[in-house]
Every structure is written in structure tokens, then in C-alpha cells.
N, C-alpha and C positions, 0 to 999 in steps of 0.2 A: 433661766436662760432656755429658750425654745430649742428643742432637739429637731433639727431639719433633716429630712431624708430624701435623697434624690430618687425620683420615680422615673424609670425609663419606659416609655410606651412600648407595647408588644411589637407594633409594626416596625419600630426602630431596631429591635433585636433581630427581627426577621430580615430586615434590609442588610444589617451587618453580616448575618449568616450567609445571605445570598452573595454579598460582595466577596466574602472570604472564599466561598465555593467557586465563584468566577475566577478569582485570582489563582486558586489551586489548579483550575483547568488551564489557565493561560500559561502557567509555569511548566505544564506537561507537553506543550506543543513546540514547534520550531521557534527559535528566538525571533523577536520582532526586528524589522529592519532598523538600523541606526542612522540611515540616510535614505535619500530617494531611491537609490538602487545600489547594489554591491555585486558587480559582475565577477564571477569566479575566475581565478587565474592560478595556474599550477606553479608558477615561478615566484616564490615569495620575495625575491630580490627586487622585483618591480612592483610590489604591492604597497598600498598605502593604508588600508584598513583590514581588520580581521572581524568577520561576522559570518560564521558558518564555514566558509572557505575564505582564503585570501582574496581580497578585492582588487580588481583592476583599477588603475588610476582613472577616475571619471573623465578626465580630459582625453583619454585614449579610447573610450567606449564608442562603439558604432552600432548602427541598427542591426547588423548581423549578429551581435551578441545576444539579441532578443528574438532571433528567428531560427526556425528549423522546419523543414518540410517533412511531412509524414503521409504524403499522398500516394506512396508506392506500397503495394500489397506485400506483406511479409511472406517468406517461404514457409508454407505449411506442409511440405513433404518430409514429415518426421513421424515418429511413433505415435504421438498424441494428436497430430493433425491441427496444430495451432502455432501461431507465432506472435510473440509480444514485442512490439517496438517501443522501448521506453524513451521517454523524454524527461529525464531528471536533470539535476544541476550538472551531472557529468556530461550530458549531451547538449544542454542549453545553458550556458554559463549565466545568462541573465536571470535565471530562476533563483540565484543565490540570495538567501535571506527572505525570500517571498513566501515560503511555506507551502508551495504547491508544486505539483508535477503532473504529467500526463502520460498515458500509454495508449497505443493503438493495438488492438488485438484482432488478428485475422484467423478465421476458422475455415478449414476444409469441411466438406460435407461430413457430418457426424464427428467433427473434430472437438477436442476437449482442451480447455485450459485447466490443468489438473488442480486438485485441492492444494491450496497454498495460503499463506498469511503474509500480511504486511505489518511488521512490528512497530512501525512508526506512523501509520497513516490509515485513515478511513478512506474507502474507495467509493466513488460515485460513477456508476456505469450507465452509458446510454447506447442503445442499439441503433446502428446506422443502416444495417442491411441484414436480413435473415431472421431466424427465430432461435432464441437461446433459452435453455433450461438452466437457471442459476440458483444458487443457494448458499447459505452459511450455517455453521453449527455454533451454538452458544457454548459457554465455558462449562466446566464440570459442575460448578456450584449451581448453575441454572439447569442441570440435567442433560446437557449436550443436546438441546432441542435443535431440530433441523427446520429452517425456514427456506422455502423454495417458491419459485415463480417462473412461469414461462413468459418471456419477453419477446415482443415483436418490434418492428421498426418504429423508432420514436419513443419507446418505453425506457424508463430509467429504474435503477435499483441501487440501494446503498448497502455496502458491506462494512459493518462497524470495525473500528481499529482493532487489530490483533486477532480477529476471529478467522478460523479456517473457512475458505469459500472456494467456489468453482464456477465455471461456465461451460456448458455443453451445447454444441450446435445440434439441435434435434431435427434440422431440415436436411433435405437432399441437395441443397445448393450451398454455396459459400456464405459466410456471415462475417460481418465487421462490427466491432464495437469500439468506443473510446471510453477510457476511464480517467477521471480526475482524482488525484490523491492529495491528501492534506499534509504533505511534507515535500520538501525539495529533494529529499533522499529517503523514500518510504521503506526501502529494503523489501526483499521477497524471500520467503522460505517455502520451497516446494516440498510438501510433506514426504512424498515417496522418495525423492532424491536425497533429502536430509537423513531419513531413517535408514534407507537401504543403500545409499551411495555415499555415505560420509567417508572422509579421508583423515585418519585410517578408519576401517570399518568398525561399526559397533559390535561388541562381543556377541556372538550368536546366542549365548545363554541368556543374555538380556532380551534379545528379540523373540526367542522361542517362548519365554515366559510371558513377555508383554502381549504377544499376539496369540498365545496359546496354540501354536502350530509346531509341527515337526521341524527339526534342524534342516532337513532336505528342502523344505519349502523356503526357509529363510535363505539358505544357500542359493537356491534358484533365483529368488528375488534380488539378492545382492548382486548376482551376476548380470542382471538386467540393467543395472545402473553403474 
């Protein structure tokens, strides 16, 4: 009796590996829509589907559920000189289940959008007006490398998901940028606020050792937030 052995071509194994990799990536993003749209609604009593947030009855959906104006400049009269106008599923219900959101960022001259991270989204930034110095820092395993670029009107830059990044207006006039994010609810953690302004405050012994500074410095920084 002949002993037959199944031989699998190498390209087939590669294809299977790529498919498995793609599936693992897909499972790490926002859930895919289960219908044409799923407009968010806060009252579950009048909801008919659940996908991300409770969904409004499709028969009650209007064009306004998919619309929001961001043509008004944000107030940049603050310590950092910037203002972020978020357009997530919380502000635009029609984004529910679509896996995207947007933000308008206004900068005063020399204004800063401080180092922060989006735990659930990659950010795609386009400069509409002004000149920005932007950058992000890689993870510890990659040596915390800094990637920076000066962007002018019409330039774009990508900040990979979860990495600390910032934008600084290096001009003497105002600047405006729009950011697209790969989640309906990307989240944001501003590093300085989280570390020095947490509620309740982080133990000063932790911060003095982590930053290798005197307790008076930590105390001063905590008072700023």
C-alpha cells in the first residue's frame, strides 16, 4: 500500500499566516458595523440594537444625526495656548460603530497641544493654517526614539496608536489643524495632567524617584494641575 503524504506549498502557508495576522489586527479595532448605520442614543428604552452604544431606531434617524459644525475657532486663552474640539460618538451620534472620529485643533501663536496619547486610535493630522512642529516617541522596547517634523499648510503626519505625541505652533500667527482618528471613541491621556494632576494625587515618593527630582519640585508641579 502506497504511503501518501500531503505536501502544502510554501506560498499557501504564507497566505494562511498573513490571513491570521490580518484577523488579529481586525479584532483589535472597533467592532465592525452590523447594519448600514447605528446612531447612538443614551436612552436604552427606545433602542433596538446594541453595537458600541445603544442604537437609535433607524426609522427615527435624521440627517442631523450625521452632522456637526466645527467651523468656529476654539478658545486658546489658556496656559498651553491650544484648544481641541472633539467630534467623537459623544458629539456626533452617527459615528457609532463606524470606527472613526475627528478633532479640530486651534493654536494661539506659540501654542502647544501637550504630549498626550490616544489609547484606542491612530491619529492622522492635516495642517489647515500655520506651521506646526509635531512629533511622537516610540515605546521603551524601541529605545524611546523621537520622530519629529515641521508641517506647513497642506502637510499631513501620522501618529501611531498609543504612542505619546504633541503639536507645537512654531509661528507667530494662529494655526489650525484637523485630526482623523481610527476609533469612534479614541480616548485621550494628557501626560502631565495624568501624572501630576491625578485624583487622588500619586504618592510623591513615586514621582520623586521616577523623575529623579526633589519633593519640592513634585509638589510645585502637582499644584499646577
